[in-house]
C-alpha positions as CSV (number, residue, x, y, z in Angstrom):
1,M,-20.3,85.4,21.5
2,E,-23.0,83.1,20.3
3,Y,-23.7,79.4,21.2
4,V,-25.3,77.3,18.5
5,T,-26.4,73.6,18.9
6,F,-24.0,71.5,16.8
7,D,-25.6,70.2,13.6
8,P,-23.4,68.2,11.1
9,Q,-25.6,69.4,8.3
10,I,-24.6,73.0,9.0
11,H,-21.3,73.0,10.8
12,D,-17.8,72.0,9.7
13,V,-17.6,68.5,11.2
14,N,-13.8,68.2,10.7
15,K,-13.3,71.4,12.6
16,I,-15.5,70.3,15.5
17,A,-13.8,66.9,15.5
18,T,-10.4,68.6,15.6
19,L,-11.5,70.7,18.6
20,K,-12.7,67.6,20.3
21,Y,-9.4,65.8,19.6
22,N,-7.5,68.7,21.0
23,V,-9.3,68.4,24.4
24,D,-8.0,64.8,24.9
25,F,-5.2,64.4,22.3
26,R,-3.0,62.4,24.7
27,T,-5.6,59.7,25.0
28,Y,-6.5,59.6,21.3
29,D,-2.9,59.5,20.4
30,K,-2.5,56.3,22.5
31,L,-5.3,54.6,20.7
32,F,-5.1,55.8,17.1
33,D,-2.2,55.5,14.7
34,S,-2.3,59.2,13.8
35,K,-4.0,62.4,14.6
36,E,-5.8,62.3,11.3
37,K,-7.3,58.8,12.0
38,A,-8.5,60.0,15.4
39,I,-10.1,63.1,14.0
40,A,-11.8,61.1,11.2
41,A,-13.2,58.6,13.8
42,L,-14.4,61.5,16.0
43,G,-16.0,63.2,13.0
44,K,-17.9,60.0,12.0
45,N,-19.2,59.8,15.6
46,L,-20.5,63.4,15.8
47,K,-24.3,63.7,15.6
48,K,-26.7,66.6,16.1
49,D,-26.9,66.9,19.9
50,E,-28.1,69.8,22.0
51,C,-25.3,69.1,24.6
52,I,-22.7,70.1,21.9
53,M,-22.5,73.8,21.3
54,V,-20.5,75.5,18.6
55,I,-19.0,78.8,19.8
56,Y,-19.1,81.7,17.4
57,D,-17.6,85.2,17.5
58,N,-18.3,87.6,14.6
59,K,-19.6,84.6,12.6
60,N,-16.4,82.7,13.0
61,I,-16.2,79.4,14.9
62,V,-13.8,80.0,17.8
63,G,-14.5,76.8,19.8
64,M,-16.9,74.2,21.0
65,L,-18.5,73.3,24.4
66,I,-20.0,70.1,25.6
67,A,-22.1,70.6,28.8
68,Y,-24.8,68.6,30.3
69,T,-26.7,67.5,33.5
70,H,-27.4,64.3,35.3
71,D,-30.8,64.0,33.5
72,K,-29.8,65.3,30.1
73,Q,-26.6,63.7,28.7
74,P,-25.3,63.5,25.2
75,K,-26.6,60.7,23.0
76,T,-24.1,57.9,23.0
77,H,-23.3,56.2,19.7
78,F,-20.0,54.7,18.9
79,N,-18.9,54.0,15.4
80,S,-15.5,53.0,16.6
81,L,-14.3,50.5,19.2
82,K,-11.4,52.9,20.1
83,L,-13.9,55.6,20.9
84,L,-15.8,53.2,23.1
85,I,-12.6,52.5,25.0
86,V,-12.1,56.3,25.6
87,S,-15.6,56.4,27.0
88,I,-14.9,53.6,29.3
89,W,-11.7,55.2,30.5
90,D,-13.6,58.4,31.0
91,H,-16.1,56.7,33.2
92,F,-13.4,56.0,35.8
93,V,-11.9,59.5,36.0
94,I,-14.6,62.1,35.3
95,C,-16.8,63.8,37.7
96,D,-19.8,62.1,39.2
97,I,-22.8,64.3,38.2
98,K,-25.4,64.9,40.8
99,K,-29.0,66.0,40.2
100,D,-28.4,69.7,40.5
101,D,-25.0,69.9,38.7
102,L,-24.1,71.4,35.4
103,Y,-21.1,69.5,34.0
104,I,-18.7,71.0,31.5
105,A,-17.5,67.9,29.8
106,E,-15.3,69.5,27.1
107,L,-14.3,73.0,26.2
108,A,-12.0,73.6,23.3
109,I,-10.9,76.9,21.8
110,D,-9.4,76.9,18.3
111,E,-5.6,77.2,18.5
112,S,-5.6,80.4,16.5
113,Q,-8.0,82.0,19.0
114,R,-6.4,81.0,22.3
115,S,-5.1,83.6,24.8
116,K,-7.9,86.0,23.7
117,G,-10.1,85.4,26.7
118,Y,-12.6,83.0,25.0
119,G,-12.1,80.2,27.5
120,T,-12.6,82.4,30.5
121,K,-15.7,84.0,28.8
122,V,-17.3,80.6,28.1
123,I,-16.7,79.4,31.7
124,K,-18.2,82.6,33.1
125,D,-21.2,82.3,30.7
126,V,-21.8,78.7,31.9
127,I,-21.6,79.8,35.5
128,D,-24.1,82.6,34.8
129,Y,-26.4,80.2,33.0
130,A,-26.2,77.7,35.9
131,Q,-27.0,80.4,38.5
132,K,-30.0,81.6,36.5
133,N,-31.3,78.1,36.1
134,G,-31.0,77.0,39.7
135,Y,-28.1,74.6,39.6
136,K,-26.1,74.1,42.8
137,R,-22.7,73.8,41.2
138,V,-20.8,73.7,37.9
139,I,-18.4,70.9,37.7
140,L,-15.6,70.0,35.3
141,D,-12.4,67.9,35.1
142,A,-8.8,69.0,34.7
143,D,-6.4,66.4,33.4
144,F,-3.4,65.8,35.7
145,R,-1.2,66.5,32.6
146,N,-2.7,70.0,32.0
147,P,-1.7,72.3,34.8
148,K,-2.6,75.4,32.7
149,A,-6.2,74.4,32.5
150,K,-6.3,73.6,36.3
151,A,-4.8,77.0,37.1
152,L,-7.3,78.8,34.8
153,Y,-10.2,77.0,36.6
154,E,-8.8,77.8,40.0
155,R,-8.5,81.5,39.0
156,L,-12.2,81.4,38.1
157,G,-13.1,80.1,41.5
158,F,-13.2,76.3,41.0
159,K,-11.9,74.1,43.7
160,V,-10.6,70.5,43.5
161,Y,-13.1,68.2,45.4
162,N,-11.8,64.8,44.2
163,K,-9.0,63.2,42.3
164,K,-9.5,60.1,40.2
165,S,-7.0,58.0,38.2
166,F,-7.2,54.9,36.1
167,L,-4.5,53.2,33.9
168,K,-2.1,56.2,34.2
169,R,-4.9,58.7,33.3
170,G,-6.1,61.1,36.0
171,M,-8.3,64.0,36.5
172,Y,-8.9,66.6,39.2
173,N,-12.7,66.8,39.6
174,M,-13.4,70.5,40.2
175,E,-16.5,72.4,41.4
176,F,-17.8,75.9,41.5
177,K,-20.4,76.1,44.2
178,L,-23.5,78.2,43.4
179,S,-25.5,77.5,46.6
180,P,-24.7,76.8,50.2
181,E,-23.3,73.4,51.2
182,D,-25.8,70.6,51.3
183,P,-26.3,69.1,54.8
């Protein structure tokens, strides 16, 4: 597998927007009149950003990953009030990122490529990267409404360390510790 920084001049923006939509379709469906309108808004909002990685296997896009740290977060730019609302909702439910954390914000595998081990491989690659670069933990969120994702993360060694909810939306904040417990 290969990870390439997303660039709208090179990559299929609609495909990446669709993958992003699939991560949080329940929220987008509440705000937009249709899946197509949500994907169009997400596509217009996508800019080149080193926090967004396109995942390739054999020269085919199989997914996308958004991961970042406390000090290096994605550039925020909202071309849509509805996407700003999603960001505000996220603020109340996603992990609090500490200085030595690597946060997996979004991981989406193309529907045609699911159940082939890509999600597991990406998570293991992120953990390996975090270990090699001195992070203390890898953190991510599992939506209350997605027990399959939570079960996958638990199988990979993640543990729930917090639960957050806001306006009927909730997340399990999960961690994979890479170093001994802080005092």
